[in-house]
C-alpha positions as CSV (number, residue, x, y, z in Angstrom):
1,M,0.0,0.0,0.0
2,S,3.0,2.3,-0.1
3,N,2.9,5.5,-2.2
4,R,-0.9,5.5,-2.5
5,L,-2.9,8.6,-2.2
6,F,-5.4,8.7,0.5
7,K,-8.1,11.4,1.2
8,A,-7.6,12.6,4.7
9,V,-10.8,13.0,6.6
10,G,-10.6,14.9,9.9
11,S,-10.9,13.2,13.4
12,L,-8.1,12.6,15.8
13,A,-8.4,9.1,17.3
14,L,-7.0,7.8,20.5
15,A,-5.8,4.1,20.4
16,T,-7.4,1.8,23.0
17,G,-6.1,-1.7,22.6
18,V,-7.0,-2.6,19.0
19,L,-9.7,0.0,18.8
20,S,-8.9,3.5,17.3
21,L,-11.6,5.8,18.4
22,V,-12.8,9.1,17.3
23,G,-14.5,11.8,19.3
24,C,-17.0,11.2,22.1
25,S,-17.3,10.4,25.7
26,S,-15.3,7.6,27.1
27,T,-16.7,4.2,27.4
28,M,-15.7,1.7,30.0
29,A,-15.9,-2.1,29.4
30,P,-19.3,-3.2,30.5
31,A,-19.4,-4.1,34.2
32,P,-21.2,-7.3,35.4
33,A,-24.8,-6.6,36.3
34,S,-25.3,-6.8,40.0
35,G,-28.3,-8.9,41.1
36,D,-30.9,-8.4,43.6
37,A,-31.8,-10.8,46.3
38,G,-33.7,-13.1,43.9
39,G,-30.6,-13.3,41.6
40,A,-32.2,-11.1,38.8
41,P,-29.7,-8.5,37.4
42,S,-30.3,-4.9,38.3
43,H,-29.2,-3.8,34.8
44,I,-28.3,-5.2,31.4
45,D,-25.6,-3.6,29.2
46,I,-26.1,-3.6,25.4
47,T,-23.6,-2.8,22.7
48,L,-25.4,-1.0,19.8
49,I,-23.3,-0.7,16.6
50,G,-24.2,1.9,14.0
51,F,-23.0,2.7,10.6
52,N,-24.3,4.5,7.5
53,D,-23.6,5.4,3.8
54,L,-21.6,2.3,3.1
55,H,-22.3,2.7,-0.7
56,G,-21.1,-0.7,-1.6
57,N,-17.3,0.1,-0.8
58,L,-16.2,-3.5,-0.7
59,E,-12.5,-2.4,-1.1
60,P,-10.7,0.2,0.9
61,P,-11.9,3.6,-0.4
62,H,-8.6,5.5,-0.4
63,M,-9.5,7.4,2.7
64,A,-7.6,7.9,5.9
65,H,-8.3,8.9,9.5
66,Q,-5.8,10.2,12.0
67,V,-4.9,7.7,14.7
68,Q,-2.4,7.7,17.6
69,G,0.9,6.1,16.5
70,P,4.0,5.4,18.7
71,A,5.4,8.9,18.1
72,G,2.1,10.9,17.8
73,P,-0.7,11.2,15.4
74,V,-0.4,9.5,12.1
75,L,-2.7,9.0,9.1
76,A,-4.0,5.5,8.7
77,P,-5.9,4.0,5.8
78,A,-9.5,3.2,6.8
79,G,-12.3,1.1,5.4
80,G,-12.5,-2.1,3.3
81,M,-15.4,-4.4,4.2
82,A,-13.1,-7.3,5.1
83,Y,-11.6,-5.1,7.9
84,F,-15.1,-3.6,8.6
85,A,-16.4,-7.1,9.4
86,S,-13.5,-7.7,11.7
87,A,-14.0,-4.4,13.5
88,M,-17.7,-5.2,14.0
89,A,-16.8,-8.6,15.4
90,A,-14.5,-6.9,17.8
91,L,-17.1,-4.5,19.0
92,K,-19.7,-7.3,19.3
93,A,-17.2,-9.2,21.6
94,Q,-17.4,-6.4,24.2
95,S,-20.8,-7.6,25.3
96,R,-22.9,-10.8,25.0
97,H,-25.8,-8.4,24.2
98,H,-25.4,-6.5,20.9
99,A,-27.4,-5.2,17.9
100,V,-26.2,-3.7,14.6
101,V,-28.1,-1.1,12.6
102,S,-27.3,0.8,9.4
103,A,-28.8,4.3,8.7
104,G,-29.2,3.8,4.9
105,D,-27.3,4.1,1.6
106,M,-25.8,0.7,2.1
107,V,-25.9,0.2,-1.7
108,G,-26.2,2.6,-4.6
109,A,-23.6,4.9,-6.1
110,S,-21.2,2.1,-5.5
111,P,-17.8,1.3,-7.0
112,L,-17.7,-1.1,-9.9
113,V,-16.9,-4.3,-8.0
114,S,-20.3,-4.0,-6.3
115,S,-22.3,-1.9,-8.8
116,L,-21.5,-4.0,-11.8
117,F,-23.3,-6.9,-10.0
118,L,-26.3,-4.8,-9.0
119,D,-24.8,-4.6,-5.4
120,E,-25.4,-8.3,-4.7
121,P,-21.8,-8.6,-3.4
122,T,-22.3,-5.9,-0.8
123,I,-25.5,-7.7,0.5
124,E,-23.7,-10.9,0.6
125,A,-20.7,-9.4,2.5
126,V,-23.1,-7.7,5.0
127,N,-25.0,-11.0,5.4
128,R,-21.8,-12.5,6.8
129,M,-21.5,-9.8,9.4
130,Q,-25.0,-10.7,10.8
131,I,-26.4,-7.3,11.2
132,D,-30.0,-6.7,12.2
133,F,-31.5,-3.8,10.3
134,N,-30.8,-1.3,7.6
135,A,-33.1,1.8,7.4
136,V,-33.5,2.3,3.6
137,G,-31.8,5.5,2.2
138,N,-32.4,7.4,-1.0
139,H,-29.8,5.5,-2.9
140,E,-31.4,2.2,-2.2
141,F,-34.1,3.4,-4.8
142,D,-31.5,4.2,-7.5
143,R,-32.7,1.2,-9.5
144,G,-36.4,1.4,-8.5
145,W,-38.4,0.0,-5.7
146,R,-38.9,-3.4,-7.3
147,E,-35.2,-4.0,-7.5
148,L,-34.9,-2.9,-3.8
149,L,-37.5,-5.6,-2.9
150,R,-35.4,-8.1,-4.8
151,L,-32.3,-7.2,-2.7
152,Q,-34.4,-8.1,0.4
153,Q,-36.2,-11.1,-0.9
154,G,-33.6,-12.5,-3.3
155,G,-34.1,-14.1,-6.7
156,C,-33.0,-13.3,-10.2
157,E,-36.0,-11.4,-11.6
158,K,-34.7,-8.6,-13.9
159,F,-35.7,-5.1,-13.2
160,T,-32.7,-3.2,-14.7
161,T,-30.5,-2.9,-17.8
162,R,-27.9,-5.2,-16.0
163,E,-28.3,-8.9,-15.5
164,P,-28.9,-10.1,-11.9
165,C,-27.4,-13.3,-10.5
166,R,-24.2,-13.3,-12.6
167,I,-22.2,-14.9,-9.9
168,S,-24.6,-16.1,-7.2
169,K,-27.2,-18.4,-8.7
170,P,-29.6,-17.7,-7.2
171,F,-29.0,-14.6,-5.2
172,E,-30.3,-15.2,-1.7
173,G,-31.2,-11.7,-0.7
174,A,-30.6,-9.8,2.5
175,K,-30.5,-11.8,5.7
176,F,-31.2,-8.7,7.8
177,G,-34.3,-6.5,7.8
178,L,-34.8,-3.5,5.5
179,L,-37.0,-0.9,7.3
180,A,-38.8,2.0,5.6
181,A,-41.5,3.2,8.0
182,N,-42.4,6.3,6.1
183,T,-42.3,4.8,2.6
184,V,-45.9,4.1,1.8
185,R,-47.7,2.4,-1.1
186,E,-50.9,3.7,-2.7
187,D,-52.9,1.3,-0.6
188,G,-51.5,2.6,2.7
189,R,-49.2,-0.3,3.3
190,T,-45.5,0.4,3.9
191,L,-43.2,-0.9,1.1
192,L,-41.0,-2.6,3.7
193,P,-41.5,-3.3,7.5
194,A,-41.6,-0.1,9.5
195,T,-40.1,-1.4,12.7
196,G,-38.1,-4.3,14.2
197,L,-37.4,-5.8,17.6
198,K,-34.5,-7.5,19.2
199,R,-34.6,-9.1,22.7
200,F,-31.8,-9.6,25.2
201,T,-32.3,-12.0,28.1
202,E,-30.0,-12.3,31.2
203,G,-30.7,-13.9,34.6
204,G,-34.3,-14.6,33.5
205,V,-34.8,-10.9,32.7
206,T,-35.5,-9.7,29.1
207,V,-34.9,-6.3,27.7
208,T,-36.4,-5.4,24.3
209,M,-34.9,-2.9,21.8
210,G,-37.3,-1.5,19.3
211,F,-36.1,0.0,15.9
212,I,-37.7,2.4,13.6
213,G,-36.2,2.9,10.1
214,L,-36.8,6.1,8.2
215,T,-35.9,7.3,4.7
216,L,-35.6,11.0,4.2
217,Q,-38.8,12.6,3.0
218,A,-37.0,14.3,0.1
219,T,-36.2,11.0,-1.6
220,P,-38.4,11.6,-4.6
221,T,-36.4,14.7,-5.5
222,M,-33.1,12.6,-5.5
223,V,-33.9,9.6,-7.4
224,S,-35.6,8.9,-10.8
225,P,-39.3,9.5,-10.3
226,S,-40.0,6.3,-12.1
227,G,-38.1,4.4,-9.5
228,V,-40.5,5.6,-6.7
229,A,-43.7,5.8,-8.7
230,G,-46.7,4.7,-6.7
231,L,-44.9,5.5,-3.4
232,R,-45.1,8.5,-1.0
233,F,-42.6,9.5,1.6
234,E,-44.2,10.8,4.7
235,D,-43.0,13.1,7.4
236,E,-40.1,11.5,9.4
237,A,-40.8,12.7,12.9
238,A,-44.6,12.3,12.7
239,T,-44.1,8.7,11.4
240,A,-41.7,7.8,14.2
241,N,-43.9,9.4,16.9
242,A,-46.8,7.4,15.8
243,L,-44.9,4.1,16.0
244,I,-43.5,4.5,19.5
245,P,-46.7,3.6,21.3
246,Q,-46.9,0.4,19.0
247,L,-43.4,-0.5,19.9
248,K,-44.0,0.1,23.6
249,A,-47.1,-2.1,23.4
250,Q,-44.8,-4.8,22.0
251,G,-42.5,-4.6,25.1
252,A,-39.8,-2.3,23.7
253,D,-37.8,-0.8,26.5
254,V,-35.2,0.9,24.3
255,I,-36.1,3.0,21.3
256,V,-33.7,3.4,18.4
257,V,-34.5,5.5,15.4
258,A,-32.4,4.8,12.3
259,I,-32.9,7.6,9.8
260,H,-31.2,8.4,6.5
261,E,-31.0,12.1,7.2
262,G,-28.3,14.0,8.9
263,G,-26.4,17.2,9.7
264,S,-22.9,18.3,10.8
265,T,-21.3,19.9,13.8
266,T,-18.4,22.2,14.6
267,A,-17.6,20.3,17.8
268,G,-14.2,19.0,18.5
269,V,-13.9,15.2,18.0
270,Q,-13.6,14.5,21.7
271,E,-16.8,16.5,22.5
272,T,-20.4,15.5,22.7
273,S,-21.5,19.1,22.9
274,C,-23.3,19.3,19.6
275,A,-21.7,22.7,19.0
276,G,-22.8,24.2,15.7
277,L,-25.1,21.3,14.9
278,S,-26.9,22.2,11.6
279,G,-28.7,20.4,8.8
280,D,-32.0,19.0,7.9
281,I,-32.0,16.5,10.8
282,V,-32.4,19.4,13.4
283,P,-36.1,20.2,12.8
284,I,-36.9,16.4,12.8
285,L,-35.1,16.1,16.2
286,E,-37.0,19.0,17.6
287,R,-40.3,17.3,16.8
288,L,-39.2,13.8,17.8
289,D,-40.8,12.2,20.9
290,P,-38.2,12.3,23.8
291,A,-39.0,8.6,24.5
292,V,-36.4,7.9,21.7
293,D,-33.1,6.9,23.2
294,V,-30.7,6.8,20.2
295,V,-30.8,8.4,16.8
296,V,-28.4,6.8,14.3
297,S,-28.3,9.1,11.3
298,G,-26.6,9.3,7.8
299,H,-26.9,10.9,4.3
300,T,-24.5,13.9,5.0
301,H,-21.4,11.6,5.2
302,Q,-20.3,13.5,8.3
303,A,-19.0,11.8,11.5
304,Y,-20.4,13.0,14.9
305,V,-21.5,11.9,18.3
306,C,-23.8,14.3,19.9
307,D,-25.6,14.5,23.2
308,Y,-28.7,16.2,22.0
309,S,-29.8,17.2,25.5
310,R,-27.2,19.9,25.3
311,V,-29.1,21.5,22.5
312,N,-32.6,20.8,23.9
313,P,-32.8,19.4,27.4
314,A,-36.3,18.2,26.7
315,K,-34.9,16.0,23.9
316,P,-32.3,13.7,25.6
317,F,-31.3,11.6,22.5
318,L,-27.9,10.3,21.7
319,L,-27.3,11.4,18.0
320,T,-24.6,9.6,16.0
321,S,-23.2,9.2,12.5
322,A,-20.3,7.1,11.2
323,G,-19.3,9.2,8.3
324,Q,-19.1,7.3,5.1
325,Y,-17.8,4.3,3.0
326,G,-17.2,2.0,6.0
327,T,-14.2,3.9,7.4
328,L,-15.9,4.2,10.8
329,L,-18.2,2.2,13.0
330,T,-20.1,3.8,16.0
331,D,-19.8,1.9,19.2
332,I,-22.8,2.8,21.4
333,Q,-23.0,1.5,25.0
334,L,-26.4,1.4,26.7
335,R,-27.2,0.4,30.3
336,V,-30.9,-0.5,31.0
337,D,-32.2,-0.6,34.4
338,T,-34.2,-3.9,34.7
339,H,-36.6,-2.4,37.3
340,T,-37.5,0.9,35.7
341,R,-37.1,-0.6,32.1
342,R,-35.3,2.7,31.1
343,V,-31.9,3.5,29.7
344,V,-29.8,4.9,32.6
345,R,-26.5,5.4,30.8
346,K,-25.5,5.9,27.2
347,T,-22.2,6.7,25.7
348,A,-20.8,6.5,22.2
349,R,-17.6,6.7,20.2
350,N,-16.6,6.3,16.5
351,V,-14.2,3.6,15.9
352,V,-11.7,3.9,13.0
353,V,-11.8,0.8,10.7
354,Q,-8.0,0.6,10.5
355,G,-6.9,-2.2,8.2
356,E,-4.1,-2.2,5.6
357,A,-0.6,-1.2,6.7
358,F,1.5,1.2,4.7
359,T,4.4,3.6,4.6
360,G,4.8,6.9,2.9
361,A,4.0,10.6,3.5
362,Q,0.9,12.7,3.4
363,G,1.1,16.5,3.7
364,A,2.5,17.7,6.9
365,V,1.4,14.7,9.0
366,P,4.0,12.0,9.5
367,M,2.9,8.5,8.4
368,T,4.7,5.5,9.7
369,T,4.3,1.8,9.2
370,A,0.9,1.0,10.8
371,V,0.2,-2.4,12.3
372,P,-3.3,-3.2,11.1
373,A,-5.8,-2.7,14.0
374,F,-8.1,-5.2,12.5
375,P,-7.2,-8.3,10.3
376,A,-9.3,-9.1,7.2
377,D,-12.2,-11.3,7.8
378,A,-11.5,-14.3,5.5
379,G,-15.2,-15.0,4.6
380,V,-15.8,-11.4,3.5
381,Q,-12.5,-11.2,1.7
382,K,-13.4,-14.3,-0.3
383,I,-16.7,-12.7,-1.4
384,I,-14.7,-9.5,-2.4
385,D,-12.0,-11.6,-4.2
386,T,-14.6,-13.5,-6.2
387,Y,-16.4,-10.5,-7.5
388,R,-13.2,-8.5,-8.1
389,A,-11.8,-11.4,-10.3
390,A,-15.0,-11.2,-12.4
391,A,-14.9,-7.4,-12.6
392,V,-11.1,-6.7,-13.1
393,P,-10.9,-7.8,-16.8
394,L,-13.6,-5.4,-17.7
395,A,-12.4,-2.6,-15.4
396,Q,-8.9,-2.6,-16.8
397,R,-9.9,-2.5,-20.4
398,P,-8.4,0.6,-22.1
399,V,-11.0,2.9,-23.6
400,G,-8.8,5.8,-24.9
401,Q,-6.5,8.7,-24.0
402,A,-6.9,12.0,-22.1
403,K,-4.7,14.9,-22.2
404,G,-5.4,15.8,-18.5
405,P,-7.6,15.2,-15.6
406,M,-11.3,16.1,-15.8
407,R,-12.8,16.8,-12.4
408,R,-16.1,17.5,-10.8
409,Q,-14.9,20.6,-8.9
410,P,-16.9,23.5,-10.2
411,N,-15.7,27.0,-11.1
412,A,-17.2,30.2,-9.8
413,A,-20.2,29.7,-12.2
414,L,-20.6,26.1,-10.8
415,E,-19.5,24.6,-14.2
416,S,-17.1,21.6,-14.2
417,A,-14.8,20.2,-16.7
418,L,-16.2,16.7,-16.1
419,G,-19.8,17.7,-16.5
420,N,-19.0,19.4,-19.8
421,L,-17.2,16.3,-20.9
422,V,-20.1,14.0,-20.3
423,A,-22.6,16.5,-21.8
424,D,-20.4,16.6,-24.9
425,A,-20.3,12.8,-25.1
426,Q,-24.1,12.6,-24.7
427,L,-24.6,15.1,-27.5
428,Q,-22.2,13.2,-29.8
429,A,-24.1,10.0,-29.2
430,T,-27.4,11.3,-30.3
431,R,-26.6,14.1,-32.7
432,A,-27.3,12.0,-35.9
433,P,-31.0,12.2,-37.0
434,E,-31.3,8.4,-36.7
435,D,-30.2,8.7,-33.1
436,G,-32.5,11.5,-32.0
437,G,-31.2,14.6,-33.7
438,A,-29.9,16.2,-30.5
439,Q,-28.7,19.8,-30.6
440,L,-28.1,20.3,-26.8
441,S,-27.2,18.2,-23.9
442,L,-27.9,18.7,-20.1
443,M,-26.1,16.8,-17.3
444,N,-26.9,17.0,-13.6
445,P,-23.8,17.2,-11.3
446,G,-25.2,14.6,-8.9
447,G,-24.8,12.0,-11.7
448,L,-21.1,12.4,-11.7
449,R,-19.6,10.1,-8.9
450,A,-15.8,10.3,-9.4
451,D,-13.1,12.4,-11.1
452,L,-11.6,11.2,-14.2
453,V,-7.8,11.1,-14.0
454,P,-5.7,9.3,-16.7
455,D,-2.5,7.4,-15.8
456,G,1.0,8.6,-16.4
457,Q,0.7,7.6,-20.0
458,G,-2.6,9.4,-20.5
459,L,-4.5,6.1,-20.6
460,V,-8.1,5.9,-19.3
461,R,-9.8,2.6,-18.5
462,Y,-13.3,1.3,-18.5
463,G,-13.5,1.1,-14.7
464,Q,-12.8,4.8,-14.5
465,L,-15.7,5.7,-16.7
466,Y,-17.9,3.4,-14.7
467,A,-16.9,5.1,-11.5
468,V,-17.9,8.4,-13.1
469,Q,-21.3,7.2,-14.2
470,P,-22.3,4.1,-12.3
471,F,-26.1,4.5,-12.6
472,G,-26.8,2.9,-15.9
473,N,-29.2,5.7,-17.1
474,Q,-30.4,5.6,-20.7
475,L,-30.1,8.7,-22.9
476,V,-33.4,10.3,-23.9
477,V,-34.0,13.0,-26.6
478,R,-37.0,15.3,-26.5
479,S,-38.1,18.4,-28.2
480,F,-38.5,21.7,-26.2
481,T,-39.0,25.4,-27.0
482,G,-36.5,28.0,-26.2
483,A,-38.9,29.2,-23.5
484,Q,-38.9,25.8,-21.9
485,I,-35.2,25.5,-21.9
486,R,-35.0,28.9,-20.1
487,A,-37.6,27.5,-17.6
488,V,-35.4,24.4,-17.0
489,L,-32.4,26.7,-16.3
490,E,-34.4,28.8,-14.0
491,Q,-35.2,25.6,-12.0
492,Q,-31.6,25.4,-11.1
493,F,-32.2,28.1,-8.5
494,A,-35.9,27.8,-7.7
495,S,-37.4,24.3,-7.7
496,G,-37.9,21.8,-4.9
497,G,-34.6,21.7,-3.0
498,N,-32.9,23.8,-5.7
499,S,-32.5,27.4,-4.4
500,V,-30.2,30.4,-4.7
501,Q,-28.5,29.3,-1.6
502,R,-28.2,25.7,-2.7
503,P,-28.3,25.8,-6.6
504,R,-28.0,22.7,-8.7
505,V,-26.4,23.8,-12.0
506,L,-26.6,21.6,-15.1
507,S,-23.7,21.1,-17.3
508,V,-24.3,22.0,-21.0
509,S,-22.8,20.7,-24.2
510,S,-20.4,22.7,-26.5
511,G,-22.1,25.2,-28.7
512,F,-24.5,26.4,-26.0
513,S,-24.0,29.2,-23.6
514,Y,-25.9,31.5,-21.3
515,R,-25.7,33.9,-18.4
516,Y,-27.4,33.9,-14.9
517,D,-27.8,36.6,-12.4
518,L,-28.8,35.6,-8.9
519,G,-29.6,39.2,-8.1
520,Q,-32.6,39.0,-10.3
521,P,-36.0,37.7,-9.1
522,A,-37.0,34.1,-9.9
523,G,-38.0,33.7,-13.6
524,A,-35.6,36.6,-14.7
525,R,-32.3,35.1,-13.9
526,I,-31.4,33.5,-17.2
527,S,-30.3,35.6,-20.2
528,H,-28.1,35.5,-23.4
529,M,-28.9,32.0,-24.4
530,V,-26.9,31.2,-27.6
531,L,-27.0,28.0,-29.5
532,N,-24.3,27.4,-32.1
533,G,-23.6,31.2,-32.5
534,T,-27.3,32.2,-32.7
535,P,-29.4,33.7,-29.9
536,L,-32.0,31.1,-28.9
537,T,-35.5,32.6,-29.1
538,D,-38.5,31.5,-27.0
539,A,-40.3,29.9,-29.9
540,Q,-37.4,28.0,-31.4
541,P,-37.6,24.2,-31.2
542,V,-34.5,22.4,-29.8
543,R,-33.8,18.7,-29.5
544,V,-32.3,18.1,-26.0
545,V,-30.6,15.0,-24.8
546,M,-30.4,14.1,-21.1
547,S,-30.3,11.0,-18.8
548,S,-33.4,9.0,-18.1
549,F,-33.0,10.3,-14.5
550,L,-33.6,14.0,-15.7
551,D,-36.0,12.9,-18.3
552,S,-38.3,11.8,-15.4
553,G,-37.9,15.1,-13.6
554,G,-35.1,14.1,-11.3
555,D,-33.3,16.7,-9.2
556,N,-36.4,18.9,-9.3
557,F,-36.2,19.6,-13.1
558,T,-39.9,19.0,-13.7
559,V,-40.0,21.0,-17.0
560,L,-37.9,18.2,-18.6
561,T,-40.9,15.9,-18.3
562,Q,-42.9,18.2,-20.8
563,G,-40.8,17.6,-23.9
564,L,-42.2,16.0,-27.0
565,D,-41.2,13.4,-29.5
566,R,-39.4,11.3,-27.0
567,R,-36.6,9.1,-28.2
568,V,-34.8,6.6,-25.9
569,G,-31.2,5.7,-26.9
570,A,-28.1,4.1,-25.6
571,L,-26.7,3.9,-22.0
572,D,-24.9,6.9,-20.8
573,L,-21.8,4.9,-20.0
574,D,-21.7,3.5,-23.5
575,A,-21.9,7.0,-24.9
576,L,-19.0,8.1,-22.8
577,E,-16.9,5.1,-23.8
578,A,-17.7,5.7,-27.5
579,Y,-16.7,9.4,-27.1
580,F,-13.2,8.3,-25.9
581,R,-12.8,5.8,-28.6
582,Q,-13.7,8.4,-31.3
583,Q,-12.0,11.5,-29.9
584,S,-8.9,10.3,-28.2
585,P,-6.8,11.9,-27.0
586,V,-9.6,13.8,-25.2
587,A,-8.6,17.4,-23.9
588,P,-10.3,18.6,-20.8
589,P,-13.3,20.9,-22.0
590,A,-13.0,24.6,-21.2
591,T,-15.4,25.8,-18.5
592,D,-16.6,29.0,-20.3
593,R,-20.1,27.9,-21.3
594,I,-21.9,29.5,-18.3
595,T,-21.3,32.9,-17.0
596,R,-22.4,34.0,-13.6
597,V,-23.0,37.8,-13.4
598,A,-20.9,39.1,-10.6
599,R,-22.3,41.5,-8.0
């Protein structure tokens, strides 16, 4: 692993035995429960393990956390599901009573080794870890709700452009429960179970932990509308509050909410103060029933442990998030009084999933040879090796040359070189009359999942293109008027979650340009639209190509559903590969198509 580049993600950890831990209150090893005169224990200690936003990262995701080395803080590589499984087993070993819950996005937007096989390998790897529940996130709907049900139930029915069961025949499905309490069908039934229970017995006394799984209500604005057709996503807090009495009636003593929504804090890593806590989870917490003991959150990819009673004394939740990509696990220790049936102590810490050893240097932080904190789990590693062997020949296949890196990082106008590249590739693939006759391409930034950086010889491989566009969208061409195109561009700043404060700017293909002025009122922000050197008039018809995600109104671009003469074409990934084969060596596109009026 020497000389590999790792992304450093904040968090100073203190080593405790084999556990590298990140910010929160200290946790002692569970003490034996003292019994009363009749021998029944006075309390039961439970280890609750939380994680979130795994996104199918079977292999180490080139990320690092700071841990304590022999001579001070060092960066250590983190993540990789074989190490993740071993870390989870070590945490389980702390207590005979344990449960594991994920707060969503276990799959979706995954690297090639998982995504190429419809995330079946991730489900199989997590099955081996014997977790209990996963609260469904927005990315679990990337391939539609029917494919999500297949991941739970197993089988080889085909719901996508890719073939299921290419390695496992048949695919057995998840051996843990998927929970989606606020995801409701037209007939009022939830798509998946709303709640789950786990019971722990000691000395003849049983303590029951109840779980509620929630998907963020904004999910329909983040996935293809066709993938959630016939579903509605209800208010998170109201849903949880209504379910708590039901769980109590079933004997639940401890209430855990796993929610795919989150926030961020400015608190130091050794704090639980919740300082600077912000984000969409805050108004949910403010309305959540104080009977909840722990909220395991996700979605924002931030790591935090927060005693929410410091924000609102009437809401004594423990709020946690384990960052992203399997680089951390949250170790939550709960003590339940067996007489009052209440949690009397709760602490948490984030544990670095420290695996592979390496040497080298990273910035100003010294990096020394690191002894792996966790060995690789042999069973999980076998699963990874099997799927990697099937994926590598395809991933390593050369597709062309590039003259330089093309990245997602936008300029001041929120235009990126990578977005422009993909827009150009989509236009080329559909420009011919027989392919749709496209004149303009639009590409959403959320559909770009990795930068594109050629190797030292300028070579680009298929696996890199796949990492950029892993969703398998088809290209769709429709006819719009100039006025409708203006309306689409206005929706970048005023539609659903798109706003002036949080704009979502589309990449556009070569030959099209425009200006926007955020100082103008909604509906008057777009000007100077030019197509192939000629000003675009409101009445002028234009053939526009986009992904099937945008075609169905994804990312709040509802005007794109109004186009006429719809023509469905090739996969977006195939178009990008064809562009490289035809245009190599490909130069990074200029980012001068969109102008933001400065004020």
